[in-house]
N, C-alpha and C positions, 0 to 999 in steps of 0.2 A: 127479768127484765132491771129489776132495781140494780143486779150488781153490773149489767151492760151501760146502765146510765151512768154509774159510779165510775168506770173503768174511762168514760169518755171524757167525765169530767177533770179527772187525772191526767187524761192524756196515756194512759197505761196499757202496754201489751204486755202479755205474761210473758215471763222466760219460758226456756224449752222444757221446762218440768210443770210448768203451770199452765200450758196453752188452751184457753177454753175460748166458746164463742166471741167475737167481737163486733163492733158497731161497724168495722169496716168489711168490705167483700174482700174475698181471698184474690186481691190481684197486686201486682206488682206495685210498690210506691217508692220512685226513685229515690227520695231523701232516707226513707229507712234502708236500703238497697245501700246507699253511699255511707251511711253511718255503720251497719254490718261490716261492708269488707274494710272500711279504715278501722274499727275496731278489732278484726280479724289480723290486718298488719302490726297493731299496737302490739297484741298479744305472739305473734312470730317475731315480735322484736323482742319479748321477754326471754326465750331460750339461750339468744346469744349474749343478753343479759346476764344471766343465772350464770353462763361460761364465765363471764367476768369476775362474778360475784364472787364464784369457789373458784376460780383459778387463782386470785389474788390471795384467799387463805390458805391454800396449801404452799408449801415447800418449794423452792426455785427449781429443783431437778423435777418436779411433777406439774407445773404447770400446764405445758401443752397436753400432756395426759389426760389434764381434769379438762380443759377447753373442751377436747375432742371427743368425751364424752357428751357433752350437750350438745358439740354440735354435730356430730355425727345421727342423733337421735332425729333431728329436722329430718334428715334425707330418709331413715329406717322407718319411722314411723308414719311419716306422710304416705312413702308407699304400700304400708301395710294398711293404713286408712283407705286409701281408694280402693284396693283389693278386695278388703272384706273387715277391717274394724268399723267403718262407718254401717255397714249392715247390721252385723252385729249389735252395735249399740245403739242404734236407730230405727232399725227395720223393723218391720212387722212383728209384733210380740208373738211370742212362743209359752206359754205359760207364766206370762211375767218374769222368765228367766232371764232371755237374751233374744235379742232380734235376729228373726230369718237371713237366710241368704240371698232374697228377692233383690236386693240391691248390691249385690257383689258386682264389683267391678263397676260401682256407679250406675248400674245397669237400671233405668225410672227414674235416677236425682236428674232432673233437668233444669227448666229454667223459667215453669210456674211455681207460685208456692205452694209448699205441702201446709194446710192450715191446722195440722197435727200441732206444729210447731213452729211454724214462723209465716203467719198468712199475709205479710205485708213484703216478705222479699222473695228472690227465687231460692228454690230448695238447693240448687247449688250451691248460692250464698251461705243458707245456714252450714252446710256440709265443710265449707274451709273454714268456716268460724268455728265450728266445733273441732277440726283436725288439728287446731293451735293450743287448743285444752288438751287434746291426746298425747302431744308431740312434747308441750312441756312438763307432764306429769312423771314418767318414768325418767326424765332427766332431774327431777330433782332427787331421785334416790340415789344419784350417784354420788350426793355430798357423803353420804353415810359410809361407801365404800372407796373413797378415794385414796389413792395411794398405793393399794396393794392389788386391784383386781386386775386380771386378764383383760385385753379389749378385746378378745375372740369369747370371752364367756359373757364380758359385758353385754355384748352385741345379741347371744344366742338369750340369754336371762331379758334382755329389753325386749326381743320380740315376742317371747312367750308371756311375758308379765302382761304387755298392754292386750294380749290377747285373751288371757284367760283369768284377769283382775281388772284391768280397766274397763274392757269393753261390756263386760257383765255388770258390773256395778253402774257403769253410766245409764245403762240399759234399766237397771233397777230404779234408778232415779229419776232417769230426764224421760228415758223412752216411754210411749204411747204403751200403755197394758204394765208396764214396769213395777216389781209387786210391791217395793218400796214407797214408788210414787202413789199407788193406789192405797197404801195403807197412811196416807198422809203424811211423810216426809218432806221436810222442804230444804233446799239447799240452792241457792240461786244461782250462784257461779261457780261451787266446787268446793264448799268445803268437805263435803263427803267424798264426791267422784274425783277430786284432785288431791288434797290436804291430807285426807283420813287416809285413803289408801296408799298413797306414796309415803307419808310419814312412817305409818306403821309397818310397812314393807321396808323402810330403811332402816327400823328397828331390828328387822327378822335379819336382815342381809347385815347389818353390823356384828351382831351376834354370832352368826353363822360363820364369816368368814375370818373373823377374828382380827384381836387387835393390831395395829401396824408394830413393827419391830421398833423396840423403844420408846413404847408409849407408856407414858407417865415418868420416863427418866431420861431421854432426850427432847432439846427445845423443838417445839413444832409449833412454832408461831407463825403467823403470817408473811408471807414474803414481801408481801405489796399491797400493802393495805389502799394505796390511791385506785388501784386497777378493782378492787372487791368495793371500794363506795362510787367508783363510777359506773358499776353494775348493779349496784343497789340504788342509784338514783334513776337508771333505765329501765331496772324492774317496776319503781314506782309509777313512773310515767306510762310504760305499759299496762299497768294495773287498771287504770283507768278502761281501757279495751275491755280488758278481762272482765270487770265488775260492772262497769255500766253499759258494755256491747250486750251483757247477757239479757236485757231488757228487749232485743231485737227489734227495737224501734227509738228513733229521737223522739224523745217528749219528756212527761215527768217524771216517768220512773226511770228513766236513764240517768236524768237529772241528779235527781235524789242518791242513787247508787254512785255516782259519780262523786259526790257531796259528802255523803257518808265515809265512801273508801280515803279520801283524804284526811279526814277528822279521825278517824280509826288510827291512822299512819302517824299523824302528828303526835298524839295523845299519848299513841305507844312509845315512841322516840323519847319523850319526855319524861315520861315514868321509868324507861330504863334508865335512862342517863343520870337519873336523881336517884334510884336505888342503887345502883352502880358506886357513885360519887360516895355515897353512904358506907356501902359495905365494902369496897375496897380503897377508898380515899381519893380516888382520880377518875373524874368521867372519861372516858374513850371513844374514839373515832369509830374503833370496831365495835363497839357496844351500840353507840346511833344507829349505825348502819342495821345491826342485826337488828334492833327494837323496831325499827320502820318496819321489815320487813315480817316481823312476827304481827304487828297491826294490821300489816294488808293482809296476811293470811288470814286473819281472824276473823275480820270482818266479810271474808268472802260470801261465805254462803249466808249471811245475816243484810247482806249488801242492798237486796232489794224488797228489804221488809221494815226496815227501822230507819227512824229520824237522826235529827241530829245528836240530840241528846244521849239516845242510848247508843249510837255510835262512839261518842267520848266515851263513855262507861266500858264499851268494850274494847276501845284499844287503852285505856288504863289497866282493863285486866290484862289483857294480851301482854304489855310490856311485864307486869310485875309475875305471872304465872310461869310465862316463856324464862323470863330471867332466872326463875326458880328451875324451871325444869333444866335449863343446861348445866344450874350448879351441881345439880342431883346428878348427873352425869359421871362425874368423878368419884363419887359415892358410890356408887354402883359398878364403876370400873369397866365399863363397857366404852368401845369405841367406835362413836358415830362422828366421823372424822370433822365435818364442817356442819353439824347439828341439824341434820335436815328433818329426826324426828322431833328434838325438842322445839323446833319454831313451825314445822309444818303439821308434824303429827299433834303436837298439844294444841298449837294454833289452831289447828281444822278443829278437834273436837270442842274447844272451847266455844268457837264462832257457831259451831252446830248446837251445841248447847244454849248458847246465848240467842239464838232465832228462837228456841222453843218457850225461852222467858221474854223476848221484847218485841217478837213480831207483833204490827199494828194492822188490822183491816183497812184504817185511814189510811195508809203508807201504800199497802198495795190490796185491794179487794179481792183478786184471788184465793187469800191465804186465810186463817183463821190468827186470831188474836193468841200473843201467848201467853204465860203464865200470869206475868207481871199484868197483865191486861183480863186478868178472869177467868183461864181458860188453860187448866195445869194438864189437859191430854195430850195436849202439843209438846210440851216437854219432853213426856213420856215416851211418844213417838219418836222424837229428834234422839233421845237416848238409846232407844232401841236399834234405831237406823246405825248408830255410831257402833252399838255394840257388836252388831251384826257383821257391818264391815270389816271390823277392826279385826274380829274373828278371822274372817273369810281371807280377809290380805296377808294376815300374818301366815295363817297354816299354806296358804298357796305357795308364797313366796319362800317358804322356808322348804317345801316341798321342790319347787324347780331346782332352787339353787343346789340342795342335795344331790338331785339327779344331774346336774350340770358339773357337780366336783366328781361326781363317780366316774363322769365319762371323760373331759377334757378338761376338768380342773377348774377351780375360780379365781385361784391365787396363783399371781406369778412367783416363781421362787427368790430364795433368798436374796441371791448376789443381785437378779434383776431389780428386786424391792430397796436397795442400798444403794446402788446405781442410779435408781431413779426410772420413772414410765415414759419421761419424756425419750432417753437415749433408748431404751431397754424393749419399749414396745414401739417406738415411732421413728428412731434412727436419726432425732434431730433434736435440737435445743431451743430454749424458750427466747434464750437470750444470749448473744454473741458480741461478745465485749472486748 
């Protein structure tokens, strides 16, 4: 009862991972429904925004091929989600590992609320909101294999990865009965489910597909920084739906998630620019854009559990740690083309651990306090969740890519890579001048 009273006082409805009894009956609230649908639209915008962010970072001959990878994922994974992905992620639990096929083809997913996940919005609204998360997550991986992967291999890999990595992990962390959820792992908006899975998988993909021809010798600077900055700005805009919308209701929790999202982003941007200025002698626009995305990715798992000052600390840590991770890439000589691991993998891990340090019941009564507020157990649980997810994502991704490579091959031939993916894979050019 005390939890219910506190939830009412804070105006809180828990995220999908923390659905509990609420003081409101399980009936549709039009305000909450409008909020969730708007948030879904904002998260959808993030995938074309990612296409622009990545597209500006590659060489001119690969801009359309890179944009196409993100854009086609919207269609491919939306269909997968409708047919079986949603049921595997959120359907009735099977031994804590996966959802059953009860909701295959959205059978039984109607316009009444499902109180296990969102008590005040139609089940269909919750489904389509979660679809946008499923869409953008594999698109993030494309940054690691940019400029050298066959389009056909990319499509097959994306479909397999979503089915065998994203869907199970989403169920583990957010699904009713999921084993990591039952263990006590907290992930408000996708630090583990989105960023750890995609970031670690990106690292595996970069290692398996190998370096781009001329890597570390030829110039591979971004060909259109304004396009990248526009993409970063639209990602920032959409992230308010990503994190704020994960409250699944308009109220106190969504407000806090919205505010701390912005705080982390601006803190990471500032610290990145300052470190780069000292380290390299000049602050760059590319660095500022990358820093903002690092701050956004890092706050994601903690956004519904921490207050403003904690978010400021998380943002500062994100800017410094992700900057260091990107600089270590050259030392280890792996070709993560657009830094998917350095930003999303490292940021997701850092943010998930930060939730274990800084979570507060005063912000969200549905979770335990973190280490810095007297509860070391939560940090250990978060670390275990990161370790298991990272290991599973890496092994599963490596196995899928090896199988695809042994069948149709994952990499374009040398002539096609030199020509560029725009012409060799799609028969068109990004610029006709």
